[in-house]
C-alpha positions as CSV (number, residue, x, y, z in Angstrom):
1,X,-36.1,-2.2,-1.6
2,X,-35.3,-0.4,1.6
3,X,-33.0,2.6,1.8
4,X,-30.0,0.8,3.2
5,X,-29.9,-1.8,0.5
6,X,-30.3,0.9,-2.2
7,X,-27.5,2.9,-0.7
8,X,-25.2,-0.1,-0.5
9,X,-25.9,-0.9,-4.1
10,X,-25.0,2.7,-5.1
11,X,-21.7,2.5,-3.2
12,X,-20.9,-0.9,-4.6
13,X,-21.5,0.2,-8.2
14,X,-19.6,3.4,-7.7
15,X,-16.6,1.7,-6.0
16,X,-16.5,-1.2,-8.5
17,X,-16.7,1.2,-11.4
18,X,-13.9,3.5,-10.2
19,X,-11.6,0.9,-8.6
20,X,-11.8,-1.8,-11.3
21,X,-11.9,0.6,-14.3
22,X,-9.2,-0.3,-16.8
23,X,-7.2,-2.4,-14.3
24,X,-6.3,-4.9,-17.0
25,X,-4.6,-2.1,-18.9
26,X,-2.5,-0.7,-16.1
27,X,0.9,-2.4,-15.9
28,X,2.6,-3.2,-12.6
29,X,4.9,-0.3,-11.7
30,X,8.3,0.0,-10.0
31,X,9.5,0.1,-7.3
32,X,6.7,-1.0,-4.9
33,X,4.0,-2.9,-6.8
34,X,6.5,-5.1,-8.7
35,X,8.0,-6.4,-5.4
36,X,4.6,-7.7,-4.3
37,X,3.8,-9.3,-7.6
38,X,7.2,-10.9,-8.1
39,X,7.1,-12.3,-4.6
40,X,3.6,-13.7,-4.9
41,X,4.5,-15.2,-8.3
42,X,7.6,-16.9,-6.9
43,X,5.6,-18.2,-3.9
44,X,2.9,-19.5,-6.3
45,X,5.4,-21.3,-8.6
46,X,7.4,-22.7,-5.7
47,X,4.3,-24.1,-3.9
48,X,5.5,-22.6,-0.7
49,X,2.7,-20.2,0.4
50,X,4.2,-19.5,3.9
51,X,7.6,-18.0,3.2
52,X,7.7,-14.9,1.0
53,X,10.6,-15.0,-1.5
54,X,12.0,-12.9,-4.3
55,X,14.8,-13.8,-6.7
56,X,15.0,-17.1,-4.9
57,X,15.8,-15.3,-1.5
58,X,13.5,-15.3,1.5
59,X,11.9,-11.9,1.8
60,X,10.8,-10.6,5.1
61,X,9.4,-7.2,4.1
62,X,5.7,-7.8,4.8
63,X,3.6,-10.6,6.4
64,X,1.9,-13.1,4.1
65,X,-1.8,-12.0,3.9
66,X,-1.5,-9.7,0.9
67,X,0.7,-12.2,-0.9
68,X,-2.1,-14.8,-0.3
69,X,-4.5,-12.4,-1.9
70,X,-2.3,-12.1,-5.0
71,X,-1.7,-15.9,-5.2
72,X,-5.5,-16.5,-5.0
73,X,-6.1,-13.9,-7.8
74,X,-3.3,-15.4,-9.9
75,X,-4.9,-18.9,-9.5
76,X,-8.3,-17.6,-10.6
77,X,-7.4,-15.0,-13.3
78,X,-3.9,-16.0,-14.3
79,X,-0.8,-13.9,-13.7
80,X,-2.2,-10.7,-15.3
81,X,-2.4,-7.0,-14.5
82,X,-6.1,-7.4,-13.7
83,X,-5.5,-10.2,-11.3
84,X,-2.7,-8.2,-9.5
85,X,-5.0,-5.3,-8.8
86,X,-8.2,-7.3,-8.2
87,X,-8.2,-7.7,-4.4
88,X,-7.1,-4.1,-3.8
89,X,-10.3,-3.1,-5.6
90,X,-12.4,-5.7,-3.7
91,X,-11.1,-4.4,-0.4
92,X,-11.7,-0.9,-1.5
93,X,-15.4,-1.7,-2.0
94,X,-15.5,-3.5,1.4
95,X,-14.0,-0.4,3.0
96,X,-17.0,1.6,1.6
97,X,-19.4,-0.9,3.2
98,X,-17.5,-0.6,6.5
99,X,-17.8,3.2,6.3
100,X,-21.5,3.0,5.5
101,X,-22.1,0.5,8.3
102,X,-20.4,2.6,10.9
103,X,-21.8,6.0,9.8
104,X,-25.2,4.5,9.7
105,X,-24.8,3.2,13.2
106,X,-23.6,6.7,14.4
107,X,-26.0,8.9,12.5
108,X,-28.4,8.1,9.6
109,X,-28.6,6.6,6.1
110,X,-28.1,10.0,4.4
111,X,-24.9,10.7,6.3
112,X,-23.7,7.1,5.8
113,X,-24.2,7.2,2.0
114,X,-22.5,10.6,1.7
115,X,-19.6,9.3,3.9
116,X,-19.1,6.4,1.5
117,X,-19.3,8.6,-1.6
118,X,-16.8,11.0,-0.2
119,X,-14.4,8.2,0.6
120,X,-14.8,6.4,-2.7
121,X,-14.0,9.6,-4.7
122,X,-11.1,10.8,-2.5
123,X,-7.8,10.7,-4.5
124,X,-5.8,8.8,-1.9
125,X,-8.4,6.1,-1.3
126,X,-9.0,5.7,-5.1
127,X,-5.3,5.2,-5.7
128,X,-4.8,2.5,-3.0
129,X,-8.0,0.7,-4.3
130,X,-6.3,0.2,-7.6
131,X,-2.7,-0.2,-6.5
132,X,-0.9,-3.5,-5.8
133,X,0.0,-2.6,-2.2
134,X,-1.3,-3.7,1.2
135,X,-3.1,-0.5,2.2
136,X,-6.6,-1.2,1.0
137,X,-6.6,-4.5,2.9
138,X,-5.0,-2.9,6.0
139,X,-7.6,-0.1,5.8
140,X,-10.5,-2.7,6.2
141,X,-8.8,-4.7,9.0
142,X,-7.4,-1.7,10.9
143,X,-10.5,0.3,10.8
144,X,-12.7,-2.7,11.6
145,X,-10.9,-2.9,15.0
146,X,-12.0,0.6,15.9
147,X,-15.5,0.3,14.4
148,X,-16.3,-2.7,16.5
149,X,-14.6,-1.3,19.5
150,X,-16.9,1.7,19.5
151,X,-20.0,-0.3,18.8
152,X,-19.2,-2.6,21.7
153,X,-18.3,0.3,23.9
154,X,-21.6,2.1,23.4
155,X,-23.8,-1.0,23.1
156,X,-25.0,-3.8,25.3
157,X,-23.4,-6.6,23.3
158,X,-19.9,-6.7,24.7
159,X,-19.1,-9.9,22.8
160,X,-18.4,-7.6,19.8
161,X,-15.1,-6.8,21.5
162,X,-14.0,-10.2,20.3
163,X,-14.2,-9.0,16.7
164,X,-11.7,-6.3,17.6
165,X,-9.1,-8.9,18.5
166,X,-9.9,-10.9,15.4
167,X,-9.5,-8.0,13.0
168,X,-6.4,-6.8,14.8
169,X,-4.9,-10.3,14.2
170,X,-5.7,-9.9,10.5
171,X,-4.2,-6.4,10.4
172,X,-1.0,-7.8,12.0
173,X,-1.0,-10.6,9.3
174,X,-1.2,-7.8,6.7
175,X,1.2,-5.2,7.8
176,X,2.9,-6.2,11.1
177,X,2.7,-5.1,14.8
178,X,1.3,-1.7,13.8
179,X,-2.0,-3.5,13.1
180,X,-2.6,-3.8,16.9
181,X,-0.4,-1.1,18.4
182,X,-1.9,1.9,16.6
183,X,-5.6,0.9,17.0
184,X,-4.7,0.1,20.6
185,X,-3.3,3.6,21.1
186,X,-6.5,5.2,19.6
187,X,-8.6,3.1,22.0
188,X,-6.4,4.0,25.0
189,X,-6.5,7.7,24.3
190,X,-10.3,7.6,23.9
191,X,-10.8,5.7,27.2
192,X,-8.6,8.3,28.9
193,X,-10.5,11.1,27.3
194,X,-13.7,9.6,28.6
195,X,-12.2,8.7,31.9
196,X,-14.0,5.5,31.7
197,X,-11.4,3.1,33.0
198,X,-14.2,0.8,34.4
199,X,-14.8,-0.3,30.8
200,X,-11.4,-2.0,30.5
201,X,-12.4,-5.2,32.4
202,X,-15.4,-5.4,30.1
203,X,-13.3,-5.3,26.9
204,X,-12.9,-9.1,26.9
205,X,-9.2,-9.5,27.7
206,X,-9.5,-13.2,26.8
207,X,-9.9,-12.0,23.2
208,X,-6.2,-11.9,23.0
209,X,-6.4,-15.7,22.6
210,X,-8.2,-15.0,19.4
211,X,-5.6,-12.4,18.4
212,X,-2.7,-14.7,19.0
213,X,-4.4,-17.6,17.3
214,X,-4.8,-15.6,14.1
215,X,-1.3,-14.2,14.3
216,X,0.3,-17.6,15.0
217,X,-1.0,-18.9,11.7
218,X,1.9,-17.3,10.0
219,X,4.4,-15.9,12.5
220,X,5.0,-19.2,14.4
221,X,5.7,-21.3,11.3
222,X,8.0,-18.5,10.0
223,X,9.9,-18.3,13.3
224,X,10.4,-22.1,13.4
225,X,11.4,-22.1,9.7
226,X,13.8,-19.1,9.7
227,X,14.6,-18.3,13.3
228,X,16.5,-15.2,14.2
229,X,17.0,-14.1,10.6
230,X,13.3,-13.6,10.3
231,X,13.0,-11.8,13.6
232,X,16.1,-9.5,12.9
233,X,14.9,-8.6,9.4
234,X,11.2,-8.4,9.7
235,X,11.0,-6.8,13.2
236,X,14.4,-5.2,13.4
237,X,14.6,-3.7,9.9
238,X,11.1,-3.4,8.5
239,X,9.5,-2.2,11.8
240,X,11.9,-0.8,14.4
241,X,14.4,0.6,11.9
242,X,11.7,2.1,9.7
243,X,10.3,3.9,12.7
244,X,13.6,5.3,13.9
245,X,15.8,5.8,10.8
246,X,14.2,7.4,7.7
247,X,14.3,5.3,4.6
248,X,13.7,8.5,2.6
249,X,15.4,11.3,4.6
250,X,14.2,14.1,2.2
251,X,10.6,13.4,3.3
252,X,11.3,13.4,7.0
253,X,9.9,16.9,7.6
254,X,7.4,18.2,10.1
255,X,4.8,19.3,7.6
256,X,4.7,16.1,5.5
257,X,1.3,14.7,6.4
258,X,-0.3,18.1,6.9
259,X,0.4,18.9,3.2
260,X,-0.3,15.4,2.1
261,X,-3.8,15.5,3.6
262,X,-4.9,18.0,0.9
263,X,-3.7,15.5,-1.8
264,X,-5.0,12.2,-0.5
265,X,-8.4,13.8,0.5
266,X,-8.6,15.8,-2.7
267,X,-11.0,17.3,-3.7
268,X,-13.1,17.0,-0.5
269,X,-10.4,18.6,1.6
270,X,-11.0,21.9,-0.1
271,X,-14.7,22.0,0.4
272,X,-14.6,21.0,4.0
273,X,-11.5,22.2,5.9
274,X,-11.3,25.9,4.7
275,X,-15.0,26.6,5.4
276,X,-14.8,24.8,8.7
277,X,-11.8,27.0,9.7
278,X,-13.6,30.1,8.5
279,X,-16.6,29.2,10.7
280,X,-14.3,28.6,13.7
281,X,-12.7,32.0,13.2
282,X,-16.1,33.7,12.7
283,X,-17.7,32.2,15.8
284,X,-14.5,32.8,17.9
285,X,-15.0,29.8,20.1
286,X,-13.8,26.2,20.1
287,X,-16.7,23.8,19.2
288,X,-17.9,21.3,21.7
289,X,-17.6,17.7,20.6
290,X,-20.0,15.0,21.7
291,X,-18.8,11.4,22.4
292,X,-19.1,10.3,18.7
293,X,-17.2,13.3,17.4
294,X,-14.6,12.9,20.1
295,X,-13.9,9.3,19.1
296,X,-13.7,10.3,15.4
297,X,-11.4,13.2,16.1
298,X,-9.1,11.1,18.3
299,X,-9.1,8.3,15.6
300,X,-8.1,10.7,12.8
301,X,-5.6,12.9,14.8
302,X,-3.8,10.0,16.5
303,X,-3.0,8.3,13.2
304,X,-1.7,11.5,11.6
305,X,0.4,12.6,14.6
306,X,1.7,9.1,15.2
307,X,3.1,8.7,11.6
308,X,4.3,12.3,11.6
309,X,6.6,11.3,14.5
310,X,7.9,8.3,12.7
311,X,11.2,8.7,10.8
312,X,10.1,6.9,7.6
313,X,7.1,8.4,5.9
314,X,5.0,7.0,3.1
315,X,2.1,8.7,1.4
316,X,-0.3,5.9,2.3
317,X,0.5,5.4,6.0
318,X,-2.3,7.7,7.2
319,X,-5.0,6.1,5.0
320,X,-7.0,4.5,7.9
321,X,-7.7,8.1,9.1
322,X,-9.8,8.7,6.0
323,X,-12.8,6.8,7.4
324,X,-13.5,9.1,10.4
325,X,-12.6,12.1,8.2
326,X,-15.1,11.0,5.6
327,X,-17.8,10.7,8.2
328,X,-17.0,14.1,9.8
329,X,-17.0,15.6,6.3
330,X,-20.3,14.1,5.5
331,X,-21.8,15.7,8.6
332,X,-20.4,19.0,7.6
333,X,-21.7,18.8,4.0
334,X,-25.0,17.1,4.8
335,X,-27.1,20.1,4.0
336,X,-24.9,21.5,1.2
337,X,-26.4,19.6,-1.7
338,X,-25.2,21.9,-4.4
339,X,-21.6,21.7,-3.2
340,X,-21.7,17.9,-2.8
341,X,-23.2,17.4,-6.3
342,X,-20.7,19.6,-8.0
343,X,-17.7,18.2,-6.1
344,X,-18.9,14.6,-6.8
345,X,-19.3,15.2,-10.6
346,X,-15.8,16.9,-10.6
347,X,-14.2,14.1,-8.6
348,X,-15.7,11.2,-10.8
349,X,-14.8,13.0,-14.0
350,X,-11.3,13.7,-12.7
351,X,-10.6,10.1,-11.7
352,X,-11.9,8.7,-15.0
353,X,-9.7,11.2,-16.9
354,X,-6.7,10.4,-14.8
355,X,-7.2,6.7,-15.5
356,X,-7.2,7.0,-19.3
357,X,-5.2,10.1,-19.8
358,X,-2.8,9.8,-16.9
359,X,-2.2,6.3,-15.4
360,X,-2.4,4.2,-18.6
361,X,-0.3,6.5,-20.9
362,X,2.2,7.5,-18.3
363,X,2.9,3.9,-17.0
364,X,2.9,2.4,-20.5
365,X,5.0,5.0,-22.3
366,X,7.0,7.0,-19.6
367,X,9.0,4.2,-18.1
368,X,7.1,3.7,-14.8
369,X,6.8,0.0,-15.6
370,X,9.3,-2.3,-17.2
371,X,6.6,-4.2,-19.2
372,X,7.8,-2.9,-22.5
373,X,11.4,-3.7,-21.9
374,X,10.4,-7.2,-20.7
375,X,8.5,-7.8,-23.9
376,X,11.6,-6.9,-25.9
377,X,13.8,-9.2,-23.8
378,X,11.3,-12.1,-24.0
379,X,11.3,-11.9,-27.7
380,X,15.0,-11.6,-28.2
381,X,16.9,-13.3,-25.4
382,X,17.9,-16.9,-26.1
383,X,18.8,-19.6,-23.7
384,X,22.3,-19.1,-22.4
385,X,22.2,-15.3,-23.0
386,X,23.0,-13.1,-20.0
387,X,20.8,-10.1,-19.1
388,X,22.4,-7.3,-17.0
389,X,21.0,-4.0,-15.7
390,X,22.9,-0.8,-15.4
391,X,20.0,1.1,-14.0
392,X,17.8,1.6,-11.0
393,X,16.7,-2.1,-10.6
394,X,13.3,-2.6,-12.1
395,X,11.7,-5.7,-10.6
396,X,8.8,-5.5,-13.1
397,X,11.2,-6.4,-15.9
398,X,11.8,-9.7,-14.1
399,X,8.2,-10.2,-13.3
400,X,7.0,-9.8,-16.8
401,X,9.8,-11.5,-18.6
402,X,10.5,-14.4,-16.2
403,X,14.2,-13.9,-16.9
404,X,17.1,-13.5,-14.5
405,X,18.3,-9.9,-14.7
406,X,21.5,-9.0,-12.7
407,X,22.4,-5.6,-11.4
408,X,25.8,-4.5,-12.6
409,X,28.1,-3.0,-10.0
410,X,31.8,-2.9,-8.9
411,X,32.9,-5.8,-6.8
412,X,33.6,-3.7,-3.7
413,X,30.2,-2.0,-4.0
414,X,28.5,-5.4,-4.2
415,X,30.2,-6.4,-1.0
416,X,29.2,-3.2,0.8
417,X,25.5,-3.6,-0.3
418,X,24.9,-7.2,0.8
419,X,21.9,-7.8,3.0
420,X,22.8,-8.0,6.7
421,X,19.5,-8.2,8.5
422,X,20.3,-5.0,10.5
423,X,20.3,-2.0,8.1
424,X,18.5,-0.9,4.9
425,X,20.9,-3.1,3.0
426,X,18.4,-5.9,3.9
427,X,16.3,-4.6,1.0
428,X,19.0,-5.2,-1.5
429,X,18.0,-8.8,-2.5
430,X,18.2,-8.5,-6.2
431,X,20.9,-10.5,-8.0
432,X,24.2,-8.7,-8.7
433,X,26.9,-9.3,-11.3
434,X,30.3,-7.7,-10.9
435,X,31.3,-5.4,-13.7
436,X,34.7,-6.9,-13.8
437,X,33.3,-10.4,-14.5
438,X,31.1,-9.6,-17.5
439,X,31.8,-12.6,-19.8
440,X,33.0,-12.4,-23.4
441,X,32.0,-15.9,-24.4
442,X,28.2,-15.3,-24.0
443,X,25.8,-12.9,-25.7
444,X,25.0,-10.2,-23.1
445,X,22.1,-7.8,-23.1
446,X,22.7,-4.7,-21.0
447,X,19.9,-2.3,-19.9
448,X,21.2,1.2,-19.4
449,X,19.1,3.7,-17.6
450,X,19.2,7.4,-18.7
451,X,20.6,8.3,-15.3
452,X,23.3,5.6,-15.6
453,X,24.8,6.7,-18.9
454,X,27.9,8.0,-17.0
455,X,28.6,4.6,-15.5
456,X,28.1,2.9,-18.9
457,X,30.3,5.4,-20.7
458,X,33.1,5.4,-18.2
459,X,33.2,1.8,-16.9
460,X,31.6,-0.5,-19.4
461,X,31.3,0.9,-22.8
462,X,33.5,-0.4,-25.6
463,X,33.1,-0.4,-29.4
464,X,31.7,-3.9,-29.1
465,X,28.3,-2.9,-27.7
466,X,25.4,-2.4,-30.1
467,X,22.3,-0.5,-29.2
468,X,19.3,-2.7,-30.1
469,X,16.4,-0.9,-28.5
470,X,15.4,2.5,-27.1
471,X,12.7,3.1,-24.5
472,X,11.5,6.1,-22.5
473,X,14.0,5.9,-19.6
474,X,16.5,3.3,-20.9
475,X,18.4,1.8,-23.8
476,X,19.2,-1.8,-24.4
477,X,22.6,-2.8,-25.7
478,X,23.9,-6.2,-26.9
479,X,27.4,-7.7,-27.1
480,X,27.7,-11.0,-28.9
481,X,29.8,-13.7,-27.4
482,X,33.1,-14.6,-29.0
C-alpha cells in the first residue's frame, strides 16, 4: 500500500470515528438544528422536494441542497437522530480528503496528513461535522472552488477552472450568493497581489454557463413558483438584511472572530499562534511569503475580515478558513513531533469525553432539545386536545412529536410579529394562538418555560390548571375541557 492510500485511510478512520461517534444518541437541538430537520421532514412527507416548508408555510431561509441531504438520509435510515447528523459527518470526512489532496499538491504527504489530522481534531470543525447545519457541506463546496482555482492557476490544465464554477454553483445551492461572492473575492485579491491580470482570460469565463446551470436547478423553479415573495425573503432578508442589520446585536463587536478563532481552532491555536508570534518578535522582521503561502494567507484572512465586517455574526461563518489555517499550522508543526503527538492525544481524548460527558447528558437532560417533552406529549395528548407553548418556541418538540404546537401571545403582539418578507419578522413562521382565545371546551396542554413563569402567572394562570410534568427548563400544565 502506498503512502497516500495509507494516509487517506488514517484520516477516514479518524474522521468517521470522531464525527459519527454516538450520533444516534444526540438529539436534535433548538433553535437551529430543529429548523432544518422539521423542514426536511415536512418536505419529505409532502412529496415536494423543491420548496422548503415549515409548519405548512413556505420557508426561504436556506437553499434546498442541505434539505435534500436530510431527505435522502431520512429515506435510507428513517427519521432518526443518526440520519439527521449523517451527511454532516460524511461531508466532514470529505473535507479531510480535500484538505489532504490540496496540502499534498502544495507540499508533501507528511504535511498533508498532519493538515488533515489538525483539521479533524479542531473543535469547530468537529462540531459542524456532527451538527445538523449546512456548514460541513458548505466547507467542501466553498473550499473546493479555491482548491481547484489554485491548481488550475499554477498548472497547465486550465480546464480545471471549470470545476471552480461547478463547485461555486453547489455552494450557492447550499448557502446562497455568498457561495460565489466570497471565493470570488479571495481569487480577485490573490490575482491583484500577484499582479497577474493576464490570467483572467484563461480562467474559462464560459464556465459561468456551468455555474448558472447548477444554480438554475433550484432557483429558477422557486422563482416561477413563488415569485417576488421568494426574492424578497430569501435575498432581501436572509442575505442583504443579515449582512447589514445584526440579527444578534450583542455579538456585533469588533473582536468577535478574533476571540472565536481560539475556540474553533482549539487546541491547535494555542500550539501554533503564540509560538509563531514569539518567533516574529524575536526575529524582529516580517517573514517573506512565497506564492503558496500568500494564497493561503489571503484565503484565511479574507474570510475572517469579510465576516467581521458583516452585521450578523455566527460562530460557524469563518469555518472555510480552517483549511488554509490547518495547512499553515501543519507546516509550522512539521518538525515538532512531540508537540503534535501530545496535542493530538489531548484533542482526541477531549472530543470523546465531550461527546459522552458533555453533548449527550447536556442535550438530553438540560433542556437543549425538546425530545423529552415531545415524548410526554406523544404519550398523553389525545385527538382533539390543544397543545400550547408559553416559552421560547422549541421546534424540536414539533419535530419529535408530530403534533401542532402553538405559541401563546397577546393578539396585538401576534399582529406585530407576523412575517412581512422585509424584516426579521420573516423568521416568525411558527403557529400562534391568541391568549384571549384559549378555549374552555377542549383539553389544553400548556408548556411553560422557566423564563416565562411571569407571563403564565400574570396573564394565564387560574386555579383550573394542573401541573402534569416537570422538565429541566419547562413545566407542562393541563386544563380539562368543560
